[in-house]
LUMMILO-409912 format. One line per field, with one value per atom (N, C-alpha, C, O, CB): residue in one letter; x, y, z. Coordinates in nm, 3 decimals, decimal comma, padded with zeros to 5 digits. Glycine has a CB too. Layout:
LUMMILO-409912
code: (a	...)
u: (X	...)
v: (Y	...)
w: (Z	...)
This chain:
LUMMILO-409912
code: (m	m	m	m	m	v	v	v	v	v	k	k	k	k	k	s	s	s	s	s	q	q	q	q	q	n	n	n	n	n	l	l	l	l	l	k	k	k	k	k	i	i	i	i	i	n	n	n	n	n	g	g	g	g	g	k	k	k	k	k	i	i	i	i	i	l	l	l	l	l	n	n	n	n	n	e	e	e	e	e	e	e	e	e	e	n	n	n	n	n	k	k	k	k	k	l	l	l	l	l	r	r	r	r	r	g	g	g	g	g	e	e	e	e	e	s	s	s	s	s	l	l	l	l	l	g	g	g	g	g	m	m	m	m	m	i	i	i	i	i	e	e	e	e	e	m	m	m	m	m	d	d	d	d	d	a	a	a	a	a	s	s	s	s	s	a	a	a	a	a	a	a	a	a	a	y	y	y	y	y	l	l	l	l	l	r	r	r	r	r	q	q	q	q	q	f	f	f	f	f	e	e	e	e	e	i	i	i	i	i	i	i	i	i	i	e	e	e	e	e	v	v	v	v	v	d	d	d	d	d	s	s	s	s	s	d	d	d	d	d	d	d	d	d	d	y	y	y	y	y	d	d	d	d	d	v	v	v	v	v	d	d	d	d	d	e	e	e	e	e	d	d	d	d	d)
u: (16,025	16,035	15,928	15,871	16,176	15,901	15,800	15,664	15,591	15,794	15,628	15,499	15,490	15,386	15,476	15,598	15,603	15,581	15,505	15,737	15,646	15,630	15,488	15,430	15,733	15,432	15,294	15,195	15,101	15,257	15,216	15,127	15,137	15,036	15,163	15,257	15,274	15,205	15,142	15,423	15,217	15,152	15,000	14,930	15,196	14,950	14,806	14,744	14,622	14,778	14,827	14,775	14,695	14,719	14,889	14,603	14,521	14,606	14,696	14,401	14,577	14,652	14,617	14,704	14,627	14,490	14,445	14,422	14,374	14,317	14,457	14,435	14,291	14,208	14,535	14,263	14,127	14,079	13,958	14,122	14,172	14,138	14,136	14,133	14,238	14,137	14,139	14,259	14,250	14,012	14,372	14,497	14,592	14,582	14,560	14,683	14,781	14,861	14,912	14,873	14,872	14,950	15,093	15,142	14,944	15,160	15,293	15,407	15,522	15,310	15,378	15,484	15,468	15,358	15,485	15,577	15,578	15,523	15,447	15,497	15,563	15,514	15,564	15,496	15,556	15,682	15,734	15,647	15,629	15,877	15,593	15,503	15,374	15,319	15,472	15,325	15,205	15,233	15,151	15,160	15,350	15,387	15,395	15,345	15,520	15,457	15,467	15,330	15,301	15,560	15,247	15,112	15,030	14,962	15,040	15,038	14,965	15,021	14,945	14,972	15,152	15,214	15,174	15,145	15,366	15,171	15,131	14,985	14,951	15,150	14,900	14,759	14,747	14,667	14,678	14,824	14,822	14,864	14,798	14,914	14,974	15,023	14,926	14,922	15,157	14,847	14,746	14,614	14,516	14,723	14,612	14,497	14,377	14,263	14,458	14,406	14,301	14,267	14,351	14,346	14,147	14,111	14,189	14,206	13,956	14,236	14,319	14,245	14,308	14,367	14,114	14,039	14,038	14,002	13,896	14,075	14,077	14,204	14,215	14,064	14,299	14,425	14,399	14,468	14,519	14,303	14,272	14,176	14,145	14,214	14,129	14,034	14,098	14,212	13,978	14,026	14,076	14,089	14,161	13,983	14,022	14,030	14,170	14,204	13,932	14,250	14,384	14,495	14,611	14,402	14,462	14,565	14,658	14,619	14,501	14,782	14,883	14,864	14,851	15,030	14,861	14,848	14,978	15,085	14,805	14,969	15,088	15,154	15,254	15,053	15,104	15,165	15,259	15,319	15,060)
v: (19,612	19,539	19,429	19,404	19,479	19,364	19,257	19,314	19,256	19,188	19,428	19,489	19,526	19,507	19,615	19,577	19,614	19,492	19,498	19,681	19,381	19,260	19,204	19,158	19,154	19,209	19,161	19,243	19,187	19,166	19,373	19,458	19,422	19,424	19,606	19,388	19,349	19,215	19,198	19,339	19,121	18,991	19,008	18,945	18,893	19,091	19,109	19,198	19,202	19,168	19,269	19,361	19,289	19,171	19,439	19,359	19,304	19,282	19,360	19,397	19,176	19,142	19,236	19,276	18,997	19,270	19,360	19,499	19,514	19,307	19,600	19,738	19,781	19,700	19,833	19,908	19,961	19,948	19,945	20,108	19,940	19,928	19,782	19,754	20,008	19,690	19,545	19,502	19,413	19,504	19,567	19,529	19,480	19,521	19,649	19,391	19,339	19,453	19,539	19,237	19,452	19,560	19,553	19,447	19,548	19,665	19,674	19,652	19,647	19,804	19,639	19,624	19,493	19,436	19,744	19,446	19,325	19,203	19,125	19,349	19,186	19,073	18,941	18,839	19,087	18,940	18,819	18,776	18,656	18,841	18,874	18,843	18,780	18,690	18,969	18,828	18,769	18,623	18,535	18,849	18,599	18,463	18,372	18,259	18,464	18,419	18,337	18,313	18,204	18,404	18,416	18,404	18,300	18,217	18,541	18,306	18,211	18,070	17,973	18,254	18,058	17,927	17,865	17,746	17,937	17,946	17,897	17,851	17,749	18,005	17,926	17,887	17,755	17,669	17,997	17,739	17,614	17,496	17,391	17,626	17,513	17,404	17,367	17,252	17,441	17,465	17,438	17,392	17,369	17,564	17,377	17,332	17,426	17,382	17,193	17,557	17,658	17,689	17,673	17,787	17,732	17,781	17,910	17,991	17,805	17,928	18,045	18,176	18,278	18,037	18,176	18,300	18,341	18,455	18,283	18,251	18,284	18,358	18,403	18,157	18,371	18,439	18,582	18,630	18,439	18,649	18,787	18,799	18,910	18,859	18,688	18,691	18,745	18,711	18,550	18,828	18,882	18,774	18,792	18,992	18,661	18,551	18,493	18,432	18,443	18,509	18,449	18,552	18,522	18,371	18,673	18,775	18,737	18,670	18,911	18,781	18,757	18,864	18,982	18,762	18,820	18,913	18,987	18,938	18,840	19,104	19,186	19,158	19,223	19,331	19,066	19,041	18,924	18,890	19,018)
w: (17,844	17,721	17,714	17,607	17,708	17,826	17,827	17,791	17,710	17,966	17,849	17,818	17,670	17,607	17,905	17,616	17,475	17,386	17,289	17,442	17,418	17,339	17,353	17,254	17,383	17,472	17,492	17,411	17,354	17,639	17,404	17,324	17,175	17,104	17,344	17,130	16,990	16,963	16,859	16,955	17,057	17,040	17,042	16,962	17,152	17,132	17,149	17,041	17,027	17,284	16,966	16,865	16,757	16,728	16,801	16,700	16,593	16,468	16,438	16,561	16,396	16,276	16,161	16,084	16,236	16,151	16,046	16,104	16,216	15,980	16,026	16,071	16,041	16,000	16,003	16,062	16,043	15,899	15,874	16,084	15,805	15,663	15,617	15,497	15,579	15,714	15,688	15,605	15,521	15,618	15,630	15,567	15,676	15,791	15,488	15,637	15,731	15,791	15,719	15,661	15,923	15,987	15,938	15,901	16,142	15,939	15,882	15,979	15,937	15,820	16,106	16,205	16,281	16,288	16,303	16,337	16,421	16,349	16,405	16,547	16,225	16,146	16,203	16,191	16,000	16,263	16,326	16,443	16,467	16,373	16,515	16,627	16,576	16,640	16,708	16,463	16,404	16,368	16,394	16,277	16,309	16,270	16,393	16,389	16,194	16,499	16,620	16,683	16,731	16,721	16,683	16,738	16,660	16,720	16,735	16,528	16,444	16,460	16,463	16,296	16,471	16,490	16,623	16,631	16,481	16,727	16,859	16,856	16,916	16,966	16,788	16,777	16,702	16,740	16,705	16,597	16,520	16,608	16,608	16,397	16,682	16,767	16,878	16,923	16,827	16,922	17,025	16,964	17,036	17,109	16,832	16,756	16,769	16,775	16,800	16,773	16,771	16,626	16,537	16,847	16,604	16,472	16,446	16,537	16,460	16,325	16,293	16,315	16,345	16,149	16,300	16,320	16,467	16,498	16,270	16,558	16,700	16,742	16,856	16,781	16,651	16,683	16,730	16,820	16,562	16,673	16,710	16,827	16,870	16,592	16,880	16,990	17,118	17,150	17,015	17,188	17,315	17,421	17,520	17,366	17,402	17,499	17,509	17,610	17,462	17,407	17,403	17,414	17,383	17,274	17,459	17,478	17,591	17,687	17,505	17,579	17,682	17,790	17,760	17,622	17,917	18,029	18,051	18,015	18,157	18,110	18,132	18,265	18,297	18,123	18,344	18,474	18,472	18,574	18,578)
């Protein structure tokens, strides 16, 4: 379950057609909120540098 949740958090917000992905929208909201609280630029939410590790 942890790996599944990490994949959802790490997933890209926009799909290949540059549209908002249709699944795990709550995870997107939490990811964006965490970035805001850490004072990251919102465009950094999709950066691989901030992905959650699986270990």
